[in-house]
Structures are given as structure tokens and as C-alpha cells.
N, C-alpha and C positions, 0 to 999 in steps of 0.2 A: 287569464281570469276567473273567476269563480261565481256561480250565477247563486245568489241566497235570494232564500222566499222565506218567508214566516212562517212556520211549524203547523201543519196541519191538524187537528184536531184529531179525527178519524187515523191519518199516519200515526200519531200518538197512541192510541189505545191499541193499535197494533201490535208494537212494540212492546207496548208497556200488559206480557201477559202474565201475568201471577201464577204460580206454581201454589194448587190449592196444598194447603197446610195440612200434614200429618196428625194425627191426635195421639196414636198410640205413639207412646213413647220409644217402646221396644221397636219398632217397626224401623220408628225417625230415625234411630243411630246403627241397626241394622244397616240398612239402606245407604246410610253416609258413608257403612267402609265399601272402601274399593278394592283392600289387598287383606293376605293374610294377615300383618302388620297392623291393621287398620283396627282390625277386630283383637290384633295382641294389646293395642293398647286401651281400648276399652275393655278387655278382659283386667286390667291391670288395675283402672279404676271400682271396678266393681268387686272384686274378690280380695279378702283377708290377705294380707304381703304371704302369709305362710303357706297357703293354698296354692297361690300362684306362684310364689317361687321352685312348690314342690313340681309344678307340671314345668316351669321354663328353666329349671339350673338345671345343670349334671354334674359331669364325677370333677372334684379335685379345680383346677385351671380353667375349666368349661373349655380346654382347647380343642380337644376333640369335634365337640359341638361344633363350634365356631368353623374349623376346618372344613368340616363337612360343608354348611354354608356358607364359604366361602366358595366352595368347590366349584359348585351350580355356578357358581356369578363370573366367575374364572371360564367362561365357556364363548366360543366362538360357532353363530349358526353361519350354514351356508345353505339360503333359498333359492330353490328354483322359480324360473318367471316365466309367465305365459302359460300358467296351466288353469283350467276349467277348476276352481276350489268352490263354485257355489252348492254344493254338496260336498257334507260331510259326514263320513261315518266314526263316530270315538269310540266304538263297541269293539271290544278284545274278547279274545277267550282264553282264560287260564285255569290250571288244574282242571282240568275239563268240565268247564261252565263257563259263561258267558258275563261279562259286566259291560255296563254302560259306558264307563269311561277306565280309561288305561292306568285309575287307584283305587286301594280300599281304605277301609279304617284299620289301622294299625291297636294290636293290644294293651293297652295302659288299664294303671292299677289304679284301684281306689280312686275313681273316678266322680264319684258321687261327693267327693270331697271338695272337687271344685266346679260343681253346682247340683242342685239334688237330683235332677233329671237323672244326669248320669249315663248308664247305658242303654238307658232306656229309648234317650234320646238319636245317641250316634246310631241305634240297631234300625229305630223306624227314618233317621235320616237315610241312612245306608237304603232301607230295603225303597224310599219315595225314592233315590236316584238309579236305580238298579244298578247297585255297587254290593263287595263283599262285606260285611264287619267282623271283627275281629272279638273274641272276648278273653280279657284276661283269666288266667289262674287266681288273681288276686283282684279277679273286677268284683266291683260294688253289688250285682247285678248276678243274679241265680243262672245259672247255663237254661232252665226252663222258662224263667221270664224273659231274656233275648229270646228265646223261639218264640214265644207269646208275641211279643214286640217285632219279629220279622220272621212271622210263618212260610210264608211264601219265596223268600230270600235265599239268598247265600250264608250262613254264616259257618264261620270257623272258629275253630279253639285252640289259645295257645295256651302251652303246658309247661309249666316246671315239675320236674320229676322231683317229688320231694325226700327230707328223710326217712318218712314213712311210706315204701313205697304204695302202699296200700290205698293211699286217699290219690294219691297218682293213678294208681289203675279204677280206682271206682270214679274218678273225676270221665278218663274214657270212656268208661261204658257211660259214662252219661251223656256224655257229647252227641255220643253212635247214637242211642236212644233215641237224641232229641231230633236226630236229623239234622248233626253238623254235618259238613261234608270234605272240611281239612284239617289235617290236625298242625299246629306248629312248635314243634319240640325244640328247646328254649335250650343253648347248649352255653351260654356267655354269660353266666352265673355263676360262679361257685363259691363266691362270698361276695355280698353287696359291696359297691362302688362307695365310695367317700365322698358323699352328694354335701358340700358344704354349710350351700345356702339353710340345710334344712337346719344344719348343726346351730348354726347361727341365728335362724330362728327363733330358736327352740322347739322344733317340730318334733310332734310324736303322734301315731294314732293308736287309738281315736283321740283329736286334737286336747289337748290341754291348754283350759283356762289360766293365762298368766293376765297379769299387768300389763305386759307388751300386748298380746295379741286382742285386749278387748278396750286397747287405745285405739288400736288400730283399726278396730272396728266398729267402733265407733260412727263415721259416716258413710259404712255398710250393710245399715240395718236389715235390706235384704237378705243378705243372705246368711246372717245368725236367723234371722225369722225361719226361712228352709231347711234350716242346717236343724232345726231345734225343734221343729213342728212336723219334722218326716221320719222314720225308721231310722235308728241307731244307725252308722258307719261300721260294715262290716262284710268280712270276705265271704258274700252272699252264697257260690258254690260251696263253701267251707264250712259253714256254720253249726253245719250237723257232728263237726270230725274234735271238737275238742281243745280245749284250750285257750287263752288268750288272743289278740289280735295279733299282738308283739311275738310270740311264741309262735304263732301258725307263719309268719314271715320269717322269722329265722328257720324252720323247719323245711322252707321253700329254696332256700340257699345249700346245696349240699357239695360239695369237693370232691365227691367221691361218682359224681356220673361219668358214665365214660359209656363206650358203644355200644356195651353189652344192654345197658338201660333202651341205648334205642332198639335195637334189634328187639327187644322184646313190647315194648309198647308199638314197634311196626304190625308186630303177632299179630295184636290186639287190634288193631285201628283198622276198619273195615273202608275205608273214606283213602284220600291222600294226603301223605306227610313230605312235609317241610322241615325242612332244619336251619329255626332261626338263629341269628348269631356269628354267620360264619364271617372268618374275617383274614383269610389266605387264599392260595388257590392251589393248594395242595388240599389241603382239609376239602375242596370245593370237589377235587379229583375222585378221593377217599369216598364220601360220599356221594357222587353220581356212581364207583364201582358198586357199592354196596344197596344201591337202586332207589334212593330215597326220588319223591317224583316231582320234589324244588327245592331250591337253596334259597335264602336271603340273606344276602349281603348284607351287615348290620353292626352296629357296635354300639347298638341298645340306645341310638340317639344321643350317644356320648353319656351316659348317664352309670357307666361302669369304670373301663378303664381309661382312663383321660392320654391323650396322645395316640390313640389306637389308630388304626389304618380308617381313610376316608372310604368307607362302600365305594363313591361315586367314580373314584380311582378304579378299585380294583375292577369297575365292570368289565371293560373291555377284556380285560384277559382274564378273567373267568368263561366269559361267553366264548372264548378261543379254545380253552379247554375243554367246557361240558358242555357247551351251548347245546348239541347235538341230540346229548343223552338227559338231560333233567334242564327242569323249567328256572330259570334263575331270575331273583328277586333282588330289588335296592328298598330303601327306606333310610332315613337319619339325612333331616335338614331341609328337605325337600320343603317349603314355601309361594312356591309356586307354579301355575301351572307349565310351565318353561321348564322347571328341573322335571317333571312329569313327562313331559315331547322329549326332553337331552335324552332323559334313560334309557325312556324306549329306542330311541332311536341306534343309542352305543347297543342294542342286544337284550336291555330287562325283559322280559316276560310281565313285568307287571310294578308299582310301587303300591308303597303305602302311606300312607301319613298319621301324625300322631298325636303332635305339639297343635297342628294345623286346625284339628278339629278340637280340639280341646281348648284352643282360644274362642274357637265361635260359640262352644258350649259353655262357655264362662262369660261369654260378653252375652247373650243371649237363651237360653238353653235350647232347646229343639229347634227354633226359628234361628238359634245362631249358628247351629250344625247346618243347616240347611245352607246360611246362607254361605256358611265356608265351602263347599262339598260345590254351591254356585259358583262363586269366585276362582276355584281353581278350575270347576269346568268349562267359565268363561275362556280363561286365560289358556288350558290346551288348546278350545278351538281356534282360537286368533291363532296363538304360536302356527299350530298345523295348516292353516289357510295362510300365514305370511311364510310359509316355508314354500308352502306350492305342492301340498302334499291332502288327497283327499279321504285320507284313512289313515288307520294302525300300521297297518301291513306295509304301508309305502312310506313307514320313518327307514331312513338306511345312516348307517355309521358315516355314511360324506358329507350327512348333513350336518354334524355336529364336531368341531375341536376343543377338546379339553387343553386352556392354555395352562402353562407347567407356572406355579409359583412358590411352592417347597417342590426341590429335587433333590433328591441321593448325593450325598456326600460319596465318594471313591473311598471304598479303604485302599488302607497301605501297609 
């Protein structure tokens, strides 16, 4: 028999502990976001569809992006037990410097389109977290302004070799003068991918007002207020080169780019050089032979060639072939700190996040980027502890199995 008694008022009061309400609406919604997908949902509500889809979408059927994300879900972790993980070190060394976490912020174009703080929010959040920030050639904040926002942290610059080579050479010189320590030479954009969401939305740069965009913007007046009361959207580092935004974008995609261009830029650049957009083992071996400092396995977030190789799947073999000669990094599809941990365990020296950071930016400006980094950092730390490792260096291939979903069919 259960003995029952009349509830005591004191006991009830101990149970009824009400949480103090948060009056700051932005802080309230960001605190409620527990995953990057939560930030994505907030971003979708707060951002006009054309701008959100530009970030969220990929090329053609978006198979490359979907497969990249699926690849991270299709893993099995193998934890060790009875390891003291009371103290954890997530610091790593990459390209001659340190990062407090094994991920940094990837280069993204048109960033102020997503939310007006743009790259300044990203660079400032990276500085606060002690991780690298990468500025795109097509960024909407200048090289010098990013340096001012992150004066003591690590700034990297992503370079498109443009049809007018002198423009690219000038950007290389400016990034070096501003103290950027790493250059990302991008090789996967001889032409632009077919981003069908943008076409269906009638998306243009700069944005054009149509009846559809106006109707879609009605419940999002804050975005339009920010957009219309801040400096015009432009490629900030290219604003002095002349030409319309569309002409500059077209100029950035050059099908004639080749290894000679890489050698010219390598001779110009005083810091570390990483080739971004590598998608097979043979090219990785050739780049290592040519003495680059790093290789970034990437299919441009699925935004260029649809049905492209999955960077995470390429990682183990590339590391086996060139890992002793060059630092191998990976991006595309990372949405959880566990994705970062799995990549490091399989040999990646570092990882980069693009959309994950932009979802935070759209959800809440600079505090939203801080929240995105915090979410991933917590997930990284928790995953490492549950695996029984105390530092990034202790992560090994034995900790992860890539489960097979897409198996190549043998040629007959």
C-alpha cells in the first residue's frame, strides 16, 4: 500500500521554481536553439525566401549536399571506456597556428545579404572563439574591415582567379598587407553551378524588388529595414575595380584557370597556401608534389557540380596518400560537432563550417554566430568525452566507421 498525505505548501514551493523570464527576444530565441538545425529553422522564419534559399540551396537537384550530410549521419563511433575525461583540450594546430576548436569559418559570398552584420559578425565571433575566419573574394566586407574586426586573430582569404588576373593579384597583395596568414586558392569554379532555387526565386545581385519579394518580405520588416538603412550590398574588396556586380561575378568564374596560375599566386603569397575544392586522390597527390601547404576536400557545399564526390568519403584515402606531406582539411555538410570529431578522427587536420555559421547569422546577427559556434563547440566536447578522448590528438581512425549506403557498381 502507498502511504498518502496532504501536500505540504513548503514542498510545493520547492517544486514550483519558475524560470526568470528573458525580456530580450533575440536572446530568448537563440537560447532556445539547441542544434544548428534549430538555428536554420529560426533563420527561415526571419529571412526573405530568396536570401534564405541562396544560403540553404545547392546546385540542380541538390544531391551533392544531401549526400554529404547523409555521409556524416552514416557513421558509427567506437568509444573507449574508463578513461579520465574530466579535463578536455579541443585546441589544435593548423597551418602554422593554433585554433581553440578543430573548426573555422568558411568563406561565403554575399554575406551581408543574409543579415546586415555580415562578415563583421563572423570575424568578430571567430576572434572571440579563437578560431580562424575566412573572407571570400565575393565577400561584402573589405579585407581591411575584416582585419579591423579581428585584429589579433587568424584571418584567411579565399581567392578566385579572375579573368582580369591583375584584380586577383591586387587582392593577394592587399590580404598579405593586412596580415592574413593563409590563402585559399579555389579551383572548383571554372563556371557557375546551376542553382535552381535562385532562378526560381528570380534572385539577383543586388536584389531586385518584384511583387513576389515584396509579398514574401511583409512578415519580415526587420530584414528590409536593416537592408535599406545600411550601406549598399557590394563586393567590398572589388568595389574599386569597376564594373557592375553581375560583371564582377561573371569575371570571377574563369574556365582557363590552370596550374600555372597556382604557381604564380604561390610565388606572390608570403604565407600558407591551401587549394580549395579538391575532389579526387590523383589531384591531391599532384598538389602535394607541387608543395602546397594544405588541401581542402570540398565540393563547394554542393553548389557547383551536382553528384560530385562526397568530401568526407574521400578523406581517409587522401590522408593515406598525402597526409604526411600536406595538411588535409574538409568541408561540406557539417551540421554537428560530431561531424567535426569524425573528420578529425579520420585524419583531417581541420574542418570548415559555412551554412552552419550563416544560419546563426540569419537567426540573430553576431549573437547568432556566437550561438552557432557555441552549439558546435559543446557537441565537439561532448562527443570527445563520450569517445573517451581528452584531446584532438587522441582521435584516431579506429574511433569511426563510415557505414556504406552508396556502393559503386563494378564495371563490366
